[in-house]
N, C-alpha and C positions, 0 to 999 in steps of 0.2 A: 819373299824373294829367297832364292837359294844362295847361301854363302859357301864358297869353296875353301876347305880347310887344308892346311899343310902343317907338318911338324918339322923338327930339326931347324934348318937354316932358312925356312920359308917365312916370308913376311906377309901378313894378311892385310888386304886393303879392300874397300868397297866403294864403288863410284857409281853414280847414276847419271847417265848421259842426258842432256837436256833436249836432245833431238828425238826422233821417232824410235830409234833403237834403244832399248834399255840395256846397259852394259855393266857387268860386274867384273871388276879387275882384281886379280891377286898377283902382287909383284913377287918376283923370284930373286933371291939373293944372287948377286952377280958372281960370287965366288963358287956357286954350285953349278957343276956341269950337268946339263939336262939333255936327255934325248927327247926331242920335241915330237917325233913321229908317234902317232897314236896317243898323244897327250902324255907320253912318257910311261905308258903302262907296260907291265911285265907281260911278254907274249904268252898266250895260252898254249896248252898241249892238246892232246886228243880228246880231252873232256871239256865241254863248253863251260866258259866262265863268264860271270857278269863283266861287262865292259865298263871300266872307269867308275866303279861304284861310289867312290868318294867324291867324284867330280860331277857325275851326271845323274845318278840314281836319286829319286825322291820317292815319296809314298804315292806319287801320281803315275801317270802314263808317259813313259819315254819309249818311243817306237819309231819305225821307218827311218833307219839310219842311212846316211849318204856320206861318203868320204872324199875329200878333195884329192886330186892326183898327187899333190906333194905330201900327202898323209898328215898334214898338220892342222887341218880343220875338220871337225866332226859335226855334221848337220843332222838334226833329228826333229821329230815332232813331239811336243809335250801337251798333255791335256790334264786338267785337274788343278785344284788349288786356285791360284790367281788366274790361271789360263782356262777360260770357260769353253773355248773351242780349240781345235788342233793348231797350236802355234808352232811356227818354224823357228828353231833355236840353233845357234852355232856356238861351239866351244872350240877355242883355238889359241895358239901362242902368237903373240904379236909384240915385237920389241921386247922380248924376254919377259913378257907378262902373259899370264893365262887369263883369257877373257871369255865371258859368256854373254852373248848378244841375242836379242830378240830381232829376227829378221821381219817377221809378220805375225800379227796376232791370230790370223786365220790363213791356212795355207793348204795346198794340195800336197801329195806325197812326193818327197824330193828324190831326184837322181841327178848326179853331176855327170855331164858328158865327158868322154875320155880326154878331150883337150882342156877341160876345166873352165871353159869360157861360157858355158850355158848350164843353168840348173833347171831341170824339167820338173814341173809340178802338175802332173796329169795332163790336162788339155792346155795348160798354161806353161809359161816359162819366163825366165829372166836371163839377161846376158850381162856379162861383166862390163862395167864402165868405170869412169874415173872415181866415182863415189863408192864403188863396191858392186852392188847389183842394181840393174835397171828396174823400172816399174814393171809390173806384170804385163806380159804380152800373150795374145791368143795364138794357138797353132792354126786355127781356122780350118778350111777345107783341105783334105777330105776327112779330118779327124773330129770336126765339131759335132757329128752325129753320134759319136760313141761316148758313153759315160765312163771315161777313162779314170782309173784310180792311179795306176803306176805305169809310166812309160820309161823304157830304158833304151839306150842307143849303143850300137856296135861302132867300132872304129871307122867303118866305111859309111856311117851315117844312117844305116837302116834302123828304123824304129820297131820296137817290140812292145806290145801293150795289152792290157786286159780291158774288161768292162765290168761295171757293177751290176751283174745279173747272175742268177743262179746257174744257168747252163750256157753262158756265153763262152765262146772259144778265146784262146789267145791269138793275137793277130800280129802281122808284120807289114811294114811298108818300106819299100826300097826307094832310095834317092837316085833318080835318073835324070841327067841333064839339068840338075838344079831344082827339080820338082819331085814331090813325093807321089808315088803311084797309089792307086786305090788299094786300101788295106786288104790283105788276104788272110784267111784262117790258117793257122799252123796245123799240120797233120801230126798231132801229138796224142799220146795215150793219156787222156785227162779224166778227171772225176767231175764233181760239181763244185760250183763256186771257185772256178779256176782263176787265180789272182796273182798279182805282184810278180810278173816275170822279170828275171834278170838274165840278160844275154851276155855271153862272154864277148870280150872285145873282138875276137876273131871268129865269132859265131860257132865255135866248136862245141858248145854246150849251152843249155838253157836251164834255169832253176825257177821253180814257181811253187805255190802252195795251193792245195785243194782238199776236198773232203771225199773220203771213200769209206766203204763199210769195213774194209780190212786195215784201216789206218789205226794209229795209236790214240788219236784224240780228236779234238774239235776240228783242227786242220793240221795237215802235215806238209812238210817240205819234200819236194821231189827234184830229181835231176834227170835230164835226157841228154845223151851225147850224140853228136852228129856222126852218121855212118859214112863209109867210103863212097856210097852211092848218093850222098847228099841228103838222104832221108834222116828222120829222127829215130833214135833207138827207143827201147821201152822206157817207161817212167820208172825210175828207181827211187824207192823210199830212202831218205837219208838216215834212217835207223833210229834206235831208241836212245842213242846218246844225244840226239838233237830233237827228235820228235817225242812229245809227251802227251798226257791226257788233256793238256791245255791247247790253246791256239798258238802253234809255232809257224811263223810266217815272215814274209818280207826278207828273203835271203839275198845275199850279195857277196861277191868275192872282192876283197880289197884291191885297189888299183895295182899293187905290186904282186898280186896273186898269192899272197902268203896266208891270208886269214879269211875265214867265212864268218859273216855277220848275219844275225837274224834277231827277231824279237819274239818274246813269249808273252802272250796276253792272258791274264787271269780273269778277264771280265770287267766291265765297267771302265772306270778311269784307273786301271792298274795294268802296267806292262813294263817289261825290262828288256834291255838290249844285251845280247850275248855275243861272244866271239869264240872261235875254235880254230885250231890249225887246219888249213885248207886241205891238207893231205887226207883228212878224214873223209872228205867227199870225193876227191879225185881218185882215191883208192877203189871206188865203186865201179870204175870204168872197166 
């Protein structure tokens, strides 16, 4: 198990919950004033930085990050070590304590809806209830025929999602009169293995990763901005500050619009979560 370390006035504690969720707690000295947003991390500049390396990073795979709208809970998947499959983990402050909890030992890729009441996990989802998150539910038709990896949601409820296939398009489905329409392919300038779309809350841009001959590495992150005629602009590579010879993927902008998050995978059970000032990508418009 990972123990979260603190110096100075921090007090270390470790607790194992007897219920399904394993929870590690580190108590914070009441006299210390903490900024709880983003787990109290120093904001990055225009160079990508590891996110919360002393709290989240292990020698295993930490990837596919999702952030709660209040900025105080960081969800991600971990694999390796004691986690043999992609486990869903959350690190957050609760009652002035930093806790790390296991939500599920096996989970789809997380995305938290803009209202914070639903966490999407590919074709599955959970909703908030009195105990935290509900049991897993299925999206059902018309989404059950697609092998969805990541599904994200605009503020108006429109779904944007991928599929686990080499040449599959990115798709969207609008919510009309309480029902979702048959998904349609987005008219985007894409490569191969198009994956992990992130839609802006107002649908003004979309970010995804794919593979191209002129890319920097295994997979690169791209952005497309919506044009005045409602079409999508060209795919813009996010550049060599973000994209490397490794797999750079699963991009998202924080709920407050300030930071861009993504993960870098080095192969096998090894990946890290990075963040950077969002101006780095918005300046490409």
